[in-house]
N, C-alpha and C positions, 0 to 999 in steps of 0.2 A: 238302413240294416234290415236284410230280409231273412227273418226267420220262418222257414216253411212251416205251414199249418197242417201236419199231419193227422189223419184221421184217429189214430189212437183208440181204436174201439175198444180195446180190453180195459181201458182206464176209463173211458166214458160211460161204460155201461154199469159201474161198480158203485153201490151205494155208499161204502166206506173202503175208499181205495188203500189198496196196501202201498208202502212206500217204504224204499231201501236206501241207505247213505254210504257213501265211499269217501273216504277222506285222504287226503295227499298233503304233506308238508308239515307244520309245526305243532306244537302243543295248543298254540292258540287256536289254530284249525280243528283240532280234535276237540277242544272244548266247545266251539262254537257249532260244530256237528251235532253235540249231543243236545245242545239247547235247542236247534233247529227239530231235532228228534222229537224233543217235548213240545214244541209250539205245533206240530205237526198232529200229535197226539190229541192236545186240547182242541184242536179243529175237527176231529172227527177221523182222521187218517188212522191207518193202523199200521204202525212201524215194525218192520221185519228185519232178519238178519241181510247183511250186503249180498250174500250168496242165494238169498231164497228168492222165489218168483215174486215180483210184485208188479205194480201198475205205474209206480212212477220211481225214478233212480235220481237221487240229488246227490251229484258229485262236487264236492268241496274241493277247490282246485289250490295249486301253489304255482307261481311263477318266478320263485327266486333264481331258477337257473333255466338254460335251455333243456337239459334233461326233465326238469321238472314240467315243463310246457309238453315234451314229447310223451311223457308218462301220462299227463293228461287226455291227450288226444288217443294214446292208444286205449285207455281205460274207457273213454267213451264210444270209441269203435267197437270195442269187444262186447260192452254192455249192451249196445244196440243190435249188434250182430246176434247176440244170445238172446235179445228179448225185443223183436223187431216192432211188435204193437204197444209197447211201453213209452211212456212220456220220460224224455231225457233233460233234466234241468243241471246247467253246470252254473255254479256259484263261487264266489270268493275273489282270490287275487288275479287269476289269469283273466277272466272277463272283465273286472274292473281296469286292468292296464290294457287290455288289446281286445274289446268287446267284438269287434269285426272278424278278428282271425278266429275267435271261439266260436262265433255264429256260423262260420264257414265250416266247421267240423262237421261231417256227414252225421247226421243222428241227434244234432243238439235241436231241442224244442223250445227252450225258454233260458235265459239269462238273468243272472242277478249279481252286483258286484258285491263290495264289503259294506254296504250300507242298505238298509230297507229290506233286510232278508227274511224279517218277520212278517213281511206281506206275501212271502210267497205261497203259504197254504191258500190264502184268498185268491190269489193270482192265478195259481193253478186250478183253484175250482172254476174260476170264470174260464179259464181255456179249455178246461173240458165241457164246458157248455157251448164251446164253438166261438168264443171271445175274440179277435185279435188282441193281443196283450205287448204293451211296450214295454222292454225289458228295465227292471229298476236299476240301471246303472247310471249314477249320476257323477259327475266331476270330482275327483278325490278332493279337491280344495274346498268343497261343499261338505264333507266330513267334519260339522263343527260341533256335533252334541254327541256324547256319549250314548251307543246304541246299548242299552242293558239288555241282555240275552237271558231267559230263564234257566237257572239253576236247576238240575235235577238229579237225583241219587240214580246212578248207573250200577245195576245189580251186578255186573260183570267185572267189577273193578274195586280194588281194595283201596286205591288213592282216588281221592277227589280233585278235579282241578277247576281252578276258579280264576277267571279271567279279570282281572281290576284294570286293566290300562290297553288303549290302543293309539296306533298312529306313531309316528316318529317324524322330527323337524331337522334331523342332523344331515342327511343327505351326503352319505360318503359318495365317493366318486363310480364305484362298482354296484350300488345297492338300488334294487328297484322297489324296494319296499315303501318307501314314503309316497310313490305314485300310486301304490296299491292300497295303501291304509289311511293316507291322509295324514293331518295334522296330530300332534298330541291332544290325547282326551282321557280322563280318568273317571272311574266309578266312585262317587263321594265317599269317604271313609266309612258313614253311617250304614252306607248299603252294603259294603264291603264285609264289615264285622256282623251285620246281620246274616250274610250269607254263610260265614264262618260258625254262628251259633248252630244254622241249619244244620251244616255239615258236621258238625260235633253231635248233634243230637240224631243224627242218621247212622250214628254208630262208625265212622271212618275214623283210621287211626293217623292219616296222613291226608294234608291238603297240599297241591302245588298251586302257589301263586304265579300266575302267568301274565304276559302282556307283550307288545311289541317292543317297547322300551321301558322296560319296568322300572329300571331306576331312577327315572324322571317322574314316577308316580305322583301324582297330587299337584305338580307346579301349575298346571293349567286352571286348578279350582279357586274359587272365591269363597273363603278364604284359603290361601296356598296352603298345601299340606305336603309330605313328603314321604318316601317308604319307610323311612327311619321312624319317624312319628307313628305310622299305621302299624308297623310291627310292634311299637313298644305297646300298644293297646292289644294287638292281637294274641300277644302271648300270655296276657292276663285272663283271657277267656277260658270258660270250660270246655274248649272245642277239641279238635283231634292232638294228637301226642306230639306230631310232627307239622313243622312248616316249612316247605322245601320252597326256595326261589328258583324260578325257570332260568333266568340269563341276565347278567348285568354288565353294563358295559365299562370298561375302567374307568373312564372319566367321571363316572357317577358316585364312587365311592367317597362319603365323608365320614369324618370323624365320628358323629352320631349314629352313623350308619353302622360302621365296624363295632361300636360300641354295645349297639342293642343285639347284634348277631352274636358276640362273643358272649355277652351276659344270660342268652337265653339258651339253654340245652335243647330247649323244642324246636329251634330254628336249624335244621339239618347243616352238616359239617360238609357241605358240598356247595361250592359256587362254580357256575360256568361263565367264565369271563372270554368273551371273543379277543383274541390277540391279532388275528389276521396275518401278520408278517414279523418276523423278527428282526427286519432291517428298516432302518430309519428312513432311506431313502423311499422304499416302497411304501411307508407308512403315510408319509408326507402326499405322495401320489394319490393314495388312497382317501385323503383327507380325513385320516383318523385323527383325534384329538389328544394323542400323547405319543411319547417317544420309547423307545426301549428303556431308558434310564427309568423313567416313571413307572412303567410297568413292572421293572424289576424290584423298584422300591416299594410299590404297592403290595406285590406278592409277599415281600418280607414283612410289611406290617401286618398283613392279615394270618400269615403263619405264626407270628409272635403272639398276637391277640386271641388266636383260635386254634389250639392245639389240634392235632389229627384232622387238619382241614383238607378235603380233596378238592382241587382246582382244575376242572377242565376247561377247553378252549377250541376255539374254530381258527383252523389256518388255510389261507388260499396260497395256491401255487401258481406260478405263470401268469401273474400280472403283467399287464403291457410293460414293458421295460425292465423285466425283472431278468438281470443278468446271472450268470453262474456265479459271481461273487456275492449278489444280493442274497440268493438263494442259500449259499454255503454260510452266509451270517446268519440268516432265519435258521437253518438248520440247527447252528450251534446254539443258537439263544433259546430255541424251542427245549433243545435237551437239557441246557442250563436251569431251566426253569422247574423241570420235573414234575411236568402236568401228569394228573391222575388219567386222563384220557385226551386223544385227539379227534377231532373232526375234520378231516381234510377235504377241500375243494378244489379241483382244478377251476382257473378263473373260466367264468361264463360272461362273455359280454351281453349285458342288456340295452335294449333300443331305449334311447332318451336319457340315458346315463352319460357322465362324462366320460367315463372310462371307456366307453364303447369307441369312442373316438380317438383313444390314446395310442401310440404306438412306441417302439415297435413291437408287434406281437411276439410271443413265444409260440414256437412252432408245436403243433399237437402232440409228437412225439417226444419232446423234451419236457411239457406239461406232465404227459403220462409218466416219464420215469422220475420227475421230481414228487410227484403224487405218491407213487410206490415206495420211495424211498423215505418220505414223511410219515407214510402209513406204516412201514416198518419200525419207524422210531416210536410211533405211537403204540405199538402194540408193546414194545419194550419198555416203556415208561409206565405202561398199565400194569405189566408184570410186574415190576420194581415196587410200585404202589401197592400191588397186593401184598408181597412178600414183606412189606414193613408191618404188616398185621398179623402175619403168621404166629400162633400161639397166643393171640389175645381173644378177649371174650367180649362180644359187642351183641347190642340188640338187634334182631333181625325182624322186620315186619315181612312175613310170609303171604305171597301173591298167587301161586298156583302150583298144583302137583304137575311134575314133568316126569315122572316114571315110578317104577316099583323095583324093588329088590327082595330078596329072601335072606334072612339072618337068623341062623340057629331055628330053621322051620318055621320063622315067623314072617309072615308078610308085612313088608314095610313100604311105605310111600316116600317118593324123593321129592321133597319141598324144595321151591325156589322163591327167594325174596330178598329185600335191599336193607343195606344198614344205612346209618344216616347219611356216610360218605359215598353212597350209591355203589358201593360194592356189592355185586351180585353173588349171593351165597345159596349152595344147595346143600341140603342135610337130610337124612333118613328121619322118618318119624312113625310111630305108629298109629297114628290118626291124622286127620286132614285139619291141619293149624291154618288154613286160609284165612286171611285178615287178622289175625293174632302176631303178637310179638312175643319173641323167646330170645333169651340169650344164648349164643351159638360160639363154640371155640372154633376160630377159624385157624384151618390146619395146612392145606395144600391148593395148589392151582390148577383148575380144570379146564384154564385156557381163559375165555370170557368169565369165569366163575370162581368162585373159591369154594373148595369143600369144606364141610365142617360138621360138628357133633352138637348136637342140642343139649343144653344143660337141663337136666330135670328140674322141674320146679318145686321148692321148698315148701 
């Protein structure tokens, strides 16, 4: 692997180099970027905004689809073109899976995979002194220990993210993630609970627990633990008012997990459960561990146990061998499930996965049309879910100001926030309530959000 040794004079001559970060991909990536930002700060670097002038740019990549790879390449080229004397570091899933391809992108100076990233500040210091650096990209099979990255408050956010698990052993036929992230590893419960106490003490009202395969949290530990056991302890802490779960696989729900979620109002009433296809033939080809009957039964159990539950999902269209009849079955099943939101992905073959060798391939024009149809269905389902809450009053955690308006000659701010169900709500207010929870009467749809009126506090 030949990583060119640029002069990078602007970075080399700075006592406290400025470092900017760009992130592509999932919530885990965003958490890890913030942890890297803190690690760089601790080692004498000066973190700056992504669009600010910097001596070093760290790009945390995604490789889940070909589109993600292309976005990474385009971002690296753009950053290097705008900052020709700066050092460009590519880290994360893309260089882990294909380090040679990333090293060949014009402008890349240093690589790191999905492990050993906390070594980056020290490696960059050595690189700036002219040393040749071997990129810290070790085989994914070698990811055997959990790499705990420092949690730090982010003043720009009202929600805290906490990564508690990494890796996946399931190997669905289309998925590159096990090759990017390695086997299952979990952060011990004592460390999770300690971080939650810190998050609560820092004033956050909501924390998002995230991981690559969150539902299997703890199975690798000695003694073993579980997500249900962890949540049962977490809800007793004087921490954030809300605990949100990022994504749970259908096969990972147990009676204890459903019970602890149902019993704790502090656990958000929104679950993201990837379906991927509503046709059993395609699910089998995907090597998913359930069929549509199981999935339908699971949704019924969850909605019975947890009233007002929002369930969102992922759908892949155009999987190899997906005929029109398979797509129509999937479309009908998705409609029947009544999801609160759909994330639709056209199938993207990833080298090294079993699906990349499968056929027959679905023509791009057909994939595009199926994607359009499924997205339109998702818009309708989201609106139907919104309407089911019109006329009700729910707590909203306000995150940001999105505009202003005048009422009776009084200037008002337009605030935006989220309900427990992940419904996005906008409401006028006479003051900036960012980071605060208020009851809001939900009244009408604004498309991607609901218009509401804040109830005055008694």
